[in-house]
N, C-alpha and C positions, 0 to 999 in steps of 0.2 A: 364526503370525507374520505381521504385516502389513508388506509391503515398502514403504519410503518413500524418495523422492528429495527432497532438500532443496536447492532452487535458491537460491543465495545463503547458503551455510552459514556463511560467516565474518562476516556482518553480524549486526546485533542480533537480527533475527527468527530467523536460522539458529542462532545460539548459544543463544537461549532455547528453540528447538525441541529441540535436542540435550539441553539441561538437563532438559526435561520427559520426553523419551524415556529418559534415564538413570534416571529415577525409576520407569520402567515398562518395563524392559528385556525382560520376558517377553512383551510384546505386539508389539514392533516389531523389524524388521530393517532397518538402514540400508543401502540398496542403492546410493545415489549421493549424492555431495556435490559442490557446484559453487561456484566463486568467480570473480571477475573477474581480479584480478592478485595477490591476497594468497596466493602459493603457500606461504609459510612457515607461515601459520596453517592453511591447508588440509592441509599435510603433517602437522601435529600431529593434526588431526581424523582424517585418513586412518589414521594409525598407531593411534589409539585405537579407531576404529569398524570398520576393515577393510572398507570398502564394495567392491562389485564394480567400481564406476565412480567416477572423479573427473574433473571437467570444469573447465578454465580457459577462460574466454571469450577471454582474451588468449593468442595462440599462443606467444609467447616465454615467458610464465609457465608454460604447459603443459609446455614442454621442460624448464624448471628443476624443475618438480614431478616429472616423470617420472624425471629423473636422481636426484633426492634420494630418491624412493620406492624405486627399484631399489637404491640404495646401502643403504637401511635394510631391504631384504629384503621389502618389501611386494609383494603380487601384484595390487594394484588396477590396472585398466586406465585409463590416462589419456587423455582425449579433449579436444578443444578446439573453440572457436568456437560459433556458433549451432547448427550441425549437431549438435555433440556435446550441447548442451543439449536440443535436440529429441529426440535419440536416447534419452537417459535418461528424459525425460518420457514417452516412448511405450513404454518397455521393458516387456516382459511380466512381468518380475520386480517391477515397481512397481505398488502398489495406490493409494497416496496420494502426491500431489505437493505439497510446500510451495512455493508460488510467492512467494518472498521476495526476488527480484531487484528492485532499485529502478529505477523509471522505465521508459522505452520499451524498454530492453534486455530486459525480462522478457516482452514481448508475445508473441513467437513461441513460446517454450517453454511458456508458459501456455496458449496456444491449442492447441498440440500435445497437451498433457496432456488438455485438454477433449475434443478430437477422438478421443483414444484411450480415452475413457470412464472416466477416473480420478476419484477423489475429489480435487478441487483445493481446497487450503486457500489462499485468496486473500489474501495480504498485499500484493500488487502491484496497488494500485488503478488505476494507469495503464493496465493492460490493459483494464479496463472503460471507463475514460474515453475511451481512444483508439478502441476497437473494440467498443463495447457490443453492437450487433446481431450481429456476427460471433461473439463469444464466447458470448452467450446462445443463439444458434442451435446452435452446436457442442455446448454442454452438453445441450440438448434432444435433438438428433438422435442423439448418441452415448450418451445415458443416463448422462452423467457427473453427479457431485455437485459443487456449487459452494458451499463453506462460507466465510463471511467471517472473516478474522483481525483486521482493523482492530477495535480495541476497541469503537468506536461501532456498527459494523454487526453485530458479533458480539452485542452487547448487544440490538440490535433483534431479531435472529434468535431470541434466547432469550425475548424478550417477546411474540413473535407465536405464534399457535396452531400446533401441530405439523402437519406435512404440507407446507405451503408451496405455491407454484404459483399460488394464487388471487390476485386483485387485493386491494389493501388494502380497497377498498369491500366486496368479498365477505366479508372477514373482520371487517367492522364497525369498521375502523380509520379514524379521522378524519385523523390526521396522525402523522408521525414527528418527534421532536425529537432532533437531533444535539447533543450537548454539546461544548463547546470550552473548553479551559483559558484561552484568551486569550493564551497564550504568555508570553514573558518581558517583553513591552512593553505589557501591558494597561493599566498605570497610568503609563507613561512619557509625559511631555509630547510631543504629536505634533510640536511644532516642533523637537524634538531627534532625531527618528528618522533624519534624514540623517547623523547622526554615528555610528550603530550600526556596530560592528565584527562580523566573522564570528564571533569568539569569543563575543561577547555574544549574538548571534542563535542560537548553538548551545547556549546554557546554558538549557535548558528547566527550568522550576521543578518539574515533576512527573515527567516521563517521561525515560527513558534511550533515546535514539534516535540514528540516524546523522545526519551533518551535513546532508544534503540535506533530509530530512524535518523536521529541527529548524528549518531556515530556513523551510520551508513552514508550519510551525506558527507561527513568529514573524510571518509575513505574513498568516496565515490562508488562504493558498492551499490548504493541506492540507484545510481544511474545505470550500472551494469544490469541490475534487476529490471529496471525500466526499459532497457533495450529489448530484453526478452519479452516483457509484457507487451510492448508496442507491436512486436512481430505477430503475437497471437491476436491482439485486439483488432489490428488493421490488416490481417490476412496477407502478410508479406514476410520477407526474410530479413535477418538482421543486417545484411549488406545494403539494404535500402534505409537503414536507420543510422543516422550520424549524431554525434554529441558535440555541442559547442558550448564553451564556458561563457556565461553572460552574468557578470558579477552583480548587476542591479536586480535581477529576478523580476523584471518588468515584462519582458516578452517571455511567455511561458512555454512556447514551442512554436515551430513553423512547419509549413508544408510547401515544398517546391514542386511546381507543375512543369510539364514538358515544354510549355511555351516560355519558361523562364520566370513566370510569376512566383512570388513568395507571399503566402498568406500567413499572418501571425495573429495570435491572440495576446492582448496586452491587459495589464491590470495590476493592482497592488498585490504583493505576495501575501494573500489572505485566502485560506482554504474555504471560506464561506462562498466565494465566487463559484468554484466548480461544484460545490455542494448544492447551491441554489439552482445552478444550471441543470444539474441532473435530476433534482427533485421536480422541477417545473417542465422539463423538456417534453414536447417541442416548444413550449411557451417560455416566458421569462417571468421572474418575480423578484421582489426586493431581497437583498442579501445582507444589508447593513454595512457593506464595504464602501468606503469613501471613494469619490470620483478620483480618477487618476489625472493629475495636473502635469501635462507634458512639458509645459514651460519650466516647472520646477525640476522635472526629471532632467531636462536640458540635453543630456547625451546618453547614448547607449553603447556599451563596449562589448566586444566579443574577443575570445581567445580560443586557440586550439586546445583540445583536451590532451593533457600530457599523460600517456599511459605508463610511462616509466615512473613518474612521480606518484601516480595513482594506479598501482597494478590491479586493484580490484575491478576497475573498469575493463581492463584487458581480459581478466578472468571471466567477466560476464559475457563478453563477446565469444570467447573460446568455448564456454559452456553451451551457449546458444548454438554454435556451429556443430558441436559434438552431438547435440540433441538427446532424445530419449530421456533417461533419468539423470543425465549430467546436471541440468539446472537444479534438480531436486537436491543432489549432493552439494552443489555450490551453496544453495540457500541454507541447508542444514549446517554446513561447516561455518558459514558466516554467523548464523545465530549463536552457535556455541562459542565462537571466538569473541563476538561482541559482548556476550554475557560475561565471559571471563575477563575481558578488558574492563568492563564497568565494575566488576568485583575487585579489580586490582590484581588479578592473577597473572596477566600477561601485559606486554607493552602494546602500544598503539601499532607499532610497526610489525608486531607479531601476527596481527589479524590476517593480512594477506598471506603470510607464510603458512599459517594453519590451513587456510582455504586452499592454497595451491598444492600443498602436500596431500590434502584430503582428496581433491578431485583427481590428482595423479594416480591415486589408488583405485579410483572408481571405474568400473567397466559398465558403461551405460547400456540399458535395455529399453525396449519400447514401453511407453506409458500406455498400457492397455487395461489396467485395473487399479483400483484404489490400493489394494494390497501391495502391488508392485511399487507404488509411490511410497507407501508407508515403510516398506522394507528398505528401500534405498535411503530414505530419510534416517532410519534407525542405524543402519550400517555406517553411513557417513558421519553421524554424530559420534559414534564410537571411535571411528578413525580420527576425528578431530580432537577428541579427548586424549587419544594416544599421542598425537602430535604435540599437544600442549605439555604433556608430561615429559616428552623428549626435550622440548625447549627449556623446561625448568630444571632439567637434570644436569 
């Protein structure tokens, strides 16, 4: 039995992970489940899976969960805060860690899992965006495994030769093509984007995702962050990573080789496919995803990514080329701006304005220590808040 800790078990990734595990119960033991504040949903999961640990990032929510768990007769140990998240990520009972916490909040436990030599199933792209050198060094030094869960990066992983570690050039790869759905506003007149509501931005045409990542998809910042993530995961530069809009979300990404061959991974837009792949790798196991009927799909369309319409994608490339802590500042500004948009404090079109102003003020330094990353993150968040005040004045 493989012991697994699911960081962010009440979110979309966590729920889908438990669905896949439920179809393969003879292979996995759920050791730990974690959430931020949703203690009611975590209690339901706790009672079903009986993990050894449950962690609430929020201390008050942890107290409520512990009281409810005791009343229900559960023996699960309830922990709280970042320390609790790191403890379960490092636990000797845990073999695999699903890093499904959204945003910068997932950085420390993801890094802890890598340093403990676990198989890290990386759904938290921000960990690599913020601290690529630190995380990749930790993986190498501890002998950990880092397997991508983002559908695009998992597709690339499946299309590359087995083994990994070598540069793309050494594998005969010319470039990586990340596919993007274009989100809900691909065809909407650009002149009306300032009227977009949070509900509209969260209504993704293909994928079922959380609110934050749905907004990132709508602005295409999600793809900007994925460009940076791909460069770290596959040991290359962003100049070898292209983005192509593919509205159907059937081809999840492609790899182009020097001989002209293009290898692609296809499937329904369902996160259970990459989750099952990473859980079972190098084998395969059932995911619960329906077979893809190519006759019903009938056609596949592709479009160039418009960086004028979606400036967040451009900002992702620019941050990657600047290097150092610039991607950290980019991510921090985006998280602040997206939260403000979801709260109704700024417009949809203000998101890239806040980000661009923030990164313009940032002087990147080398990512050589966690304190460096956290300082850059804190300063960038402060600058983003200042820019939002300026916009509202």
